[in-house]
Biopython code that builds the backbone (N, CA, C, O; Angstrom):
import numpy as np
from Bio.PDB.StructureBuilder import StructureBuilder

atoms = [
    (1, "MET", "N", (15.874, -25.544, -36.610)),
    (1, "MET", "CA", (16.475, -24.192, -36.078)),
    (1, "MET", "C", (15.721, -23.457, -37.371)),
    (1, "MET", "O", (15.558, -23.793, -38.544)),
    (2, "ASN", "N", (15.284, -22.118, -36.469)),
    (2, "ASN", "CA", (14.372, -21.331, -36.989)),
    (2, "ASN", "C", (15.280, -20.002, -37.253)),
    (2, "ASN", "O", (15.548, -19.401, -36.212)),
    (3, "CYS", "N", (15.829, -19.402, -38.510)),
    (3, "CYS", "CA", (16.834, -18.255, -38.581)),
    (3, "CYS", "C", (15.815, -17.009, -38.702)),
    (3, "CYS", "O", (16.293, -15.934, -39.065)),
    (4, "PHE", "N", (14.376, -17.100, -38.403)),
    (4, "PHE", "CA", (13.798, -15.749, -38.712)),
    (4, "PHE", "C", (13.335, -15.319, -37.152)),
    (4, "PHE", "O", (12.522, -14.429, -36.902)),
    (5, "SER", "N", (14.007, -16.120, -36.193)),
    (5, "SER", "CA", (13.806, -15.663, -35.147)),
    (5, "SER", "C", (15.274, -15.226, -34.984)),
    (5, "SER", "O", (16.230, -15.677, -35.615)),
    (6, "PRO", "N", (15.296, -14.166, -33.928)),
    (6, "PRO", "CA", (16.446, -13.592, -33.345)),
    (6, "PRO", "C", (17.539, -14.881, -32.222)),
    (6, "PRO", "O", (18.066, -14.854, -31.110)),
    (7, "SER", "N", (17.441, -15.612, -33.071)),
    (7, "SER", "CA", (18.443, -16.914, -32.360)),
    (7, "SER", "C", (19.609, -16.683, -31.980)),
    (7, "SER", "O", (20.017, -16.205, -33.038)),
    (8, "PRO", "N", (20.530, -16.639, -31.262)),
    (8, "PRO", "CA", (21.933, -16.600, -30.989)),
    (8, "PRO", "C", (22.486, -17.405, -32.003)),
    (8, "PRO", "O", (23.399, -16.892, -32.650)),
    (9, "VAL", "N", (22.118, -18.620, -32.304)),
    (9, "VAL", "CA", (22.983, -19.403, -33.344)),
    (9, "VAL", "C", (22.947, -18.822, -34.453)),
    (9, "VAL", "O", (23.940, -18.853, -35.180)),
    (10, "CYS", "N", (21.679, -18.100, -34.865)),
    (10, "CYS", "CA", (21.635, -17.418, -36.240)),
    (10, "CYS", "C", (22.378, -16.026, -36.303)),
    (10, "CYS", "O", (22.914, -15.516, -37.287)),
    (11, "LEU", "N", (22.284, -15.543, -35.038)),
    (11, "LEU", "CA", (23.233, -14.204, -35.113)),
    (11, "LEU", "C", (24.463, -14.007, -34.972)),
    (11, "LEU", "O", (24.979, -12.915, -35.212)),
    (12, "THR", "N", (25.188, -15.154, -34.513)),
    (12, "THR", "CA", (26.701, -14.873, -34.537)),
    (12, "THR", "C", (27.424, -15.302, -35.557)),
    (12, "THR", "O", (28.621, -15.152, -35.314)),
    (13, "PRO", "N", (27.137, -15.954, -36.998)),
    (13, "PRO", "CA", (27.294, -16.106, -38.282)),
    (13, "PRO", "C", (27.052, -14.530, -38.501)),
    (13, "PRO", "O", (28.021, -13.821, -38.773)),
    (14, "LEU", "N", (25.820, -14.004, -38.391)),
    (14, "LEU", "CA", (25.417, -12.844, -39.250)),
    (14, "LEU", "C", (26.494, -11.593, -38.657)),
    (14, "LEU", "O", (26.815, -10.618, -39.337)),
    (15, "LEU", "N", (26.935, -11.834, -37.346)),
    (15, "LEU", "CA", (27.717, -10.585, -36.761)),
    (15, "LEU", "C", (29.325, -10.866, -37.250)),
    (15, "LEU", "O", (30.126, -9.956, -37.462)),
    (16, "LEU", "N", (29.547, -11.930, -37.347)),
    (16, "LEU", "CA", (31.105, -12.461, -38.047)),
    (16, "LEU", "C", (31.007, -11.850, -38.920)),
    (16, "LEU", "O", (31.646, -10.800, -38.994)),
    (17, "ALA", "N", (30.099, -12.295, -40.018)),
    (17, "ALA", "CA", (29.936, -11.568, -41.249)),
    (17, "ALA", "C", (29.995, -9.888, -41.645)),
    (17, "ALA", "O", (30.378, -9.270, -42.638)),
    (18, "LEU", "N", (29.500, -9.560, -40.534)),
    (18, "LEU", "CA", (29.202, -7.908, -40.541)),
    (18, "LEU", "C", (30.683, -7.474, -40.446)),
    (18, "LEU", "O", (31.158, -6.588, -41.157)),
    (19, "LEU", "N", (31.244, -8.034, -39.693)),
    (19, "LEU", "CA", (32.679, -7.634, -38.958)),
    (19, "LEU", "C", (33.822, -7.953, -40.050)),
    (19, "LEU", "O", (34.880, -7.339, -40.188)),
    (20, "ALA", "N", (33.316, -9.168, -40.866)),
    (20, "ALA", "CA", (34.332, -9.403, -42.308)),
    (20, "ALA", "C", (34.096, -8.354, -43.237)),
    (20, "ALA", "O", (35.005, -7.888, -43.924)),
    (21, "ALA", "N", (32.642, -7.866, -43.303)),
    (21, "ALA", "CA", (32.584, -7.104, -44.389)),
    (21, "ALA", "C", (32.888, -5.794, -44.322)),
    (21, "ALA", "O", (32.849, -5.115, -45.348)),
    (22, "CYS", "N", (33.265, -5.202, -43.004)),
    (22, "CYS", "CA", (33.655, -3.930, -42.396)),
    (22, "CYS", "C", (35.091, -4.214, -42.733)),
    (22, "CYS", "O", (35.522, -3.102, -43.039)),
    (23, "GLY", "N", (36.137, -5.132, -42.857)),
    (23, "GLY", "CA", (37.352, -5.124, -43.065)),
    (23, "GLY", "C", (38.221, -5.203, -42.009)),
    (23, "GLY", "O", (39.378, -4.800, -41.887)),
    (24, "GLU", "N", (37.067, -6.114, -40.845)),
    (24, "GLU", "CA", (37.942, -5.859, -39.631)),
    (24, "GLU", "C", (39.404, -6.264, -39.447)),
    (24, "GLU", "O", (39.574, -7.238, -40.179)),
    (25, "ALA", "N", (40.699, -5.924, -38.715)),
    (25, "ALA", "CA", (41.540, -6.277, -39.157)),
    (25, "ALA", "C", (42.003, -6.148, -37.390)),
    (25, "ALA", "O", (41.331, -5.857, -36.401)),
    (26, "PRO", "N", (43.165, -6.440, -37.528)),
    (26, "PRO", "CA", (43.704, -6.771, -35.933)),
    (26, "PRO", "C", (43.896, -5.145, -35.635)),
    (26, "PRO", "O", (44.183, -4.278, -36.460)),
    (27, "PRO", "N", (43.646, -4.985, -34.174)),
    (27, "PRO", "CA", (43.592, -3.330, -33.577)),
    (27, "PRO", "C", (45.099, -2.730, -34.164)),
    (27, "PRO", "O", (46.154, -3.360, -34.238)),
    (28, "VAL", "N", (44.895, -1.598, -34.474)),
    (28, "VAL", "CA", (46.215, -0.877, -34.915)),
    (28, "VAL", "C", (46.466, 0.328, -33.423)),
    (28, "VAL", "O", (45.615, 1.045, -32.897)),
    (29, "THR", "N", (47.574, 0.213, -33.157)),
    (29, "THR", "CA", (48.133, 1.197, -31.571)),
    (29, "THR", "C", (47.734, 2.434, -32.284)),
    (29, "THR", "O", (48.142, 2.890, -33.353)),
    (30, "VAL", "N", (46.818, 2.885, -31.427)),
    (30, "VAL", "CA", (46.501, 4.233, -31.599)),
    (30, "VAL", "C", (46.532, 5.193, -30.087)),
    (30, "VAL", "O", (45.865, 4.918, -29.089)),
    (31, "PRO", "N", (47.458, 6.336, -30.220)),
    (31, "PRO", "CA", (47.327, 6.861, -28.930)),
    (31, "PRO", "C", (46.160, 6.828, -28.037)),
    (31, "PRO", "O", (45.096, 6.641, -28.629)),
    (32, "ALA", "N", (46.084, 6.979, -26.621)),
    (32, "ALA", "CA", (45.226, 6.938, -25.725)),
    (32, "ALA", "C", (43.895, 7.805, -26.127)),
    (32, "ALA", "O", (42.744, 7.370, -26.093)),
    (33, "ALA", "N", (44.325, 9.216, -26.540)),
    (33, "ALA", "CA", (43.632, 10.398, -26.622)),
    (33, "ALA", "C", (42.689, 10.157, -28.012)),
    (33, "ALA", "O", (41.601, 10.715, -28.147)),
    (34, "ALA", "N", (43.304, 9.188, -29.085)),
    (34, "ALA", "CA", (42.257, 9.190, -30.175)),
    (34, "ALA", "C", (40.974, 9.225, -29.863)),
    (34, "ALA", "O", (40.905, 8.590, -28.811)),
    (35, "PRO", "N", (39.597, 9.698, -30.239)),
    (35, "PRO", "CA", (38.838, 9.388, -30.256)),
    (35, "PRO", "C", (38.041, 8.159, -30.961)),
    (35, "PRO", "O", (38.857, 7.633, -31.718)),
    (36, "TRP", "N", (36.937, 7.551, -31.031)),
    (36, "TRP", "CA", (36.449, 6.160, -31.504)),
    (36, "TRP", "C", (35.571, 7.096, -32.723)),
    (36, "TRP", "O", (35.186, 8.265, -32.716)),
    (37, "SER", "N", (35.473, 6.117, -33.632)),
    (37, "SER", "CA", (34.835, 6.596, -34.772)),
    (37, "SER", "C", (33.506, 5.785, -34.503)),
    (37, "SER", "O", (33.527, 4.688, -33.945)),
    (38, "ASP", "N", (32.326, 6.414, -34.948)),
    (38, "ASP", "CA", (31.162, 5.454, -35.139)),
    (38, "ASP", "C", (31.232, 3.982, -35.445)),
    (38, "ASP", "O", (30.573, 3.090, -34.911)),
    (39, "GLN", "N", (32.334, 3.852, -36.594)),
    (39, "GLN", "CA", (32.460, 2.266, -37.044)),
    (39, "GLN", "C", (33.348, 1.771, -36.070)),
    (39, "GLN", "O", (33.461, 0.562, -36.274)),
    (40, "ASP", "N", (34.163, 2.189, -34.926)),
    (40, "ASP", "CA", (34.728, 1.839, -34.149)),
    (40, "ASP", "C", (33.779, 1.240, -33.254)),
    (40, "ASP", "O", (33.764, 0.058, -32.908)),
    (41, "GLU", "N", (33.042, 2.087, -32.931)),
    (41, "GLU", "CA", (32.113, 1.370, -31.587)),
    (41, "GLU", "C", (31.178, 0.269, -32.047)),
    (41, "GLU", "O", (30.906, -0.698, -31.336)),
    (42, "VAL", "N", (30.671, 0.466, -33.334)),
    (42, "VAL", "CA", (30.112, -0.662, -33.891)),
    (42, "VAL", "C", (30.802, -1.954, -33.850)),
    (42, "VAL", "O", (30.341, -2.990, -33.370)),
    (43, "LEU", "N", (32.000, -1.789, -34.422)),
    (43, "LEU", "CA", (33.153, -2.952, -34.144)),
    (43, "LEU", "C", (33.064, -3.454, -32.554)),
    (43, "LEU", "O", (32.710, -4.604, -32.298)),
    (44, "PHE", "N", (33.353, -2.664, -31.687)),
    (44, "PHE", "CA", (33.272, -2.574, -30.242)),
    (44, "PHE", "C", (32.325, -3.603, -29.845)),
    (44, "PHE", "O", (32.667, -4.710, -29.428)),
    (45, "GLN", "N", (30.852, -3.118, -30.019)),
    (45, "GLN", "CA", (29.770, -3.752, -30.142)),
    (45, "GLN", "C", (29.339, -5.064, -30.514)),
    (45, "GLN", "O", (28.375, -5.665, -30.039)),
    (46, "LEU", "N", (30.066, -5.433, -31.331)),
    (46, "LEU", "CA", (29.756, -6.511, -32.323)),
    (46, "LEU", "C", (30.729, -7.681, -31.296)),
    (46, "LEU", "O", (30.342, -8.636, -30.623)),
    (47, "ARG", "N", (32.003, -7.170, -31.508)),
    (47, "ARG", "CA", (32.802, -8.184, -30.790)),
    (47, "ARG", "C", (32.150, -8.289, -29.269)),
    (47, "ARG", "O", (32.360, -9.427, -28.849)),
    (48, "GLU", "N", (31.564, -7.636, -28.483)),
    (48, "GLU", "CA", (31.202, -7.884, -27.143)),
    (48, "GLU", "C", (29.959, -8.628, -27.380)),
    (48, "GLU", "O", (29.717, -9.371, -26.429)),
    (49, "VAL", "N", (28.895, -8.699, -28.529)),
    (49, "VAL", "CA", (27.680, -9.231, -28.395)),
    (49, "VAL", "C", (28.482, -10.662, -28.942)),
    (49, "VAL", "O", (27.972, -11.632, -28.380)),
    (50, "ILE", "N", (29.464, -11.016, -29.769)),
    (50, "ILE", "CA", (29.645, -12.304, -29.889)),
    (50, "ILE", "C", (30.446, -13.062, -28.863)),
    (50, "ILE", "O", (30.116, -14.225, -28.634)),
    (51, "LYS", "N", (31.401, -12.561, -28.260)),
    (51, "LYS", "CA", (31.902, -12.895, -27.039)),
    (51, "LYS", "C", (30.607, -13.377, -26.103)),
    (51, "LYS", "O", (30.554, -14.515, -25.637)),
    (52, "TYR", "N", (29.653, -12.456, -25.903)),
    (52, "TYR", "CA", (28.587, -12.648, -25.001)),
    (52, "TYR", "C", (27.987, -14.126, -25.670)),
    (52, "TYR", "O", (27.903, -15.045, -24.856)),
    (53, "GLU", "N", (27.703, -14.327, -26.621)),
    (53, "GLU", "CA", (26.586, -15.217, -27.343)),
    (53, "GLU", "C", (27.660, -16.738, -27.314)),
    (53, "GLU", "O", (27.210, -17.883, -27.261)),
    (54, "GLN", "N", (29.053, -16.393, -27.361)),
    (54, "GLN", "CA", (29.979, -17.981, -27.760)),
    (54, "GLN", "C", (29.807, -18.285, -26.141)),
    (54, "GLN", "O", (29.247, -19.331, -25.814)),
    (55, "GLU", "N", (30.368, -17.222, -24.965)),
    (55, "GLU", "CA", (30.230, -18.033, -23.805)),
    (55, "GLU", "C", (28.748, -18.305, -23.239)),
    (55, "GLU", "O", (28.702, -19.005, -22.227)),
    (56, "ARG", "N", (27.399, -17.786, -23.824)),
    (56, "ARG", "CA", (26.370, -18.459, -23.353)),
    (56, "ARG", "C", (26.143, -19.726, -24.091)),
    (56, "ARG", "O", (25.463, -20.570, -23.507)),
    (57, "GLN", "N", (26.613, -20.015, -25.319)),
    (57, "GLN", "CA", (26.288, -21.126, -25.874)),
    (57, "GLN", "C", (27.148, -22.053, -25.154)),
    (57, "GLN", "O", (26.607, -23.094, -24.780)),
    (58, "GLN", "N", (28.472, -21.870, -24.865)),
    (58, "GLN", "CA", (29.281, -22.875, -24.152)),
    (58, "GLN", "C", (28.703, -23.320, -22.733)),
    (58, "GLN", "O", (28.729, -24.456, -22.258)),
    (59, "LEU", "N", (28.215, -22.247, -22.209)),
    (59, "LEU", "CA", (27.473, -22.441, -20.687)),
    (59, "LEU", "C", (26.155, -23.786, -20.907)),
    (59, "LEU", "O", (25.849, -24.798, -20.277)),
    (60, "GLU", "N", (25.670, -23.121, -22.118)),
    (60, "GLU", "CA", (24.467, -23.769, -22.426)),
    (60, "GLU", "C", (24.637, -25.321, -22.827)),
    (60, "GLU", "O", (23.799, -26.195, -22.606)),
    (61, "GLN", "N", (25.881, -25.496, -23.457)),
    (61, "GLN", "CA", (26.150, -26.907, -24.131)),
    (61, "GLN", "C", (26.673, -27.694, -22.833)),
    (61, "GLN", "O", (26.277, -28.838, -22.609)),
    (62, "ALA", "N", (27.645, -26.986, -21.924)),
    (62, "ALA", "CA", (27.908, -27.803, -20.723)),
    (62, "ALA", "C", (26.764, -28.054, -20.041)),
    (62, "ALA", "O", (26.691, -29.255, -19.782)),
    (63, "THR", "N", (25.685, -27.326, -19.572)),
    (63, "THR", "CA", (24.783, -27.636, -18.768)),
    (63, "THR", "C", (23.614, -28.881, -19.431)),
    (63, "THR", "O", (22.983, -29.683, -18.742)),
    (64, "ALA", "N", (23.561, -28.749, -20.980)),
    (64, "ALA", "CA", (23.024, -30.063, -21.412)),
    (64, "ALA", "C", (23.704, -31.230, -21.287)),
    (64, "ALA", "O", (23.020, -32.225, -21.051)),
    (65, "GLU", "N", (24.997, -31.373, -21.396)),
    (65, "GLU", "CA", (26.098, -32.331, -21.205)),
    (65, "GLU", "C", (26.081, -32.869, -19.732)),
    (65, "GLU", "O", (26.174, -34.076, -19.506)),
    (66, "GLN", "N", (25.952, -31.885, -18.686)),
    (66, "GLN", "CA", (25.681, -32.091, -17.445)),
    (66, "GLN", "C", (24.137, -32.858, -17.305)),
    (66, "GLN", "O", (24.050, -33.694, -16.406)),
    (67, "LEU", "N", (23.273, -32.680, -17.910)),
    (67, "LEU", "CA", (21.980, -33.036, -17.410)),
    (67, "LEU", "C", (21.904, -34.542, -18.248)),
    (67, "LEU", "O", (21.082, -35.436, -18.049)),
    (68, "GLN", "N", (22.836, -34.532, -19.078)),
    (68, "GLN", "CA", (22.629, -35.970, -20.058)),
    (68, "GLN", "C", (23.617, -37.246, -19.395)),
    (68, "GLN", "O", (23.486, -38.427, -19.717)),
    (69, "THR", "N", (24.571, -36.755, -18.455)),
    (69, "THR", "CA", (25.461, -37.710, -17.834)),
    (69, "THR", "C", (24.541, -37.920, -16.311)),
    (69, "THR", "O", (24.793, -38.815, -15.505)),
    (70, "GLN", "N", (23.629, -37.063, -16.168)),
    (70, "GLN", "CA", (23.300, -37.466, -14.580)),
    (70, "GLN", "C", (22.411, -38.905, -14.797)),
    (70, "GLN", "O", (22.155, -39.402, -15.894)),
    (71, "GLU", "N", (22.162, -39.238, -13.978)),
    (71, "GLU", "CA", (21.114, -40.675, -13.959)),
    (71, "GLU", "C", (20.014, -40.337, -13.882)),
    (71, "GLU", "O", (19.811, -39.497, -13.006)),
    (72, "PRO", "N", (18.836, -40.773, -14.682)),
    (72, "PRO", "CA", (17.284, -40.191, -14.740)),
    (72, "PRO", "C", (16.941, -40.791, -13.230)),
    (72, "PRO", "O", (17.364, -41.793, -12.654)),
    (73, "ARG", "N", (15.893, -39.649, -12.786)),
    (73, "ARG", "CA", (15.116, -40.080, -11.191)),
    (73, "ARG", "C", (14.358, -41.336, -11.765)),
    (73, "ARG", "O", (14.210, -41.671, -12.941)),
    (74, "GLN", "N", (13.936, -41.913, -10.656)),
    (74, "GLN", "CA", (13.161, -42.795, -10.557)),
    (74, "GLN", "C", (11.993, -42.910, -9.530)),
    (74, "GLN", "O", (11.255, -43.895, -9.541)),
]
sb = StructureBuilder()
sb.init_structure("model")
sb.init_model(0)
sb.init_chain("A")
sb.init_seg("    ")
for serial, (resi, resn, name, xyz) in enumerate(atoms, 1):
    if name == "N":
        sb.init_residue(resn, " ", resi, " ")
    sb.init_atom(name, np.array(xyz, "f"), 0.0, 1.0, " ", f" {name:<3s}", serial, name[0])
structure = sb.get_structure()
């Protein structure tokens, strides 16, 4: 694995570390009219990227497992 390339495998731990560094805590109940801060927007985007990468990795793993279980063509 080359972590110098923008590989999702390398990005996910980095994004999780960024969330931890920001002191990410469970969401606080806020009135609906409260505006988002820049930090809130960044945290939201990081969560979305992490969810996307986790789903993509799960799909990739399922596809690889399916290909391994198929009989080789002759």
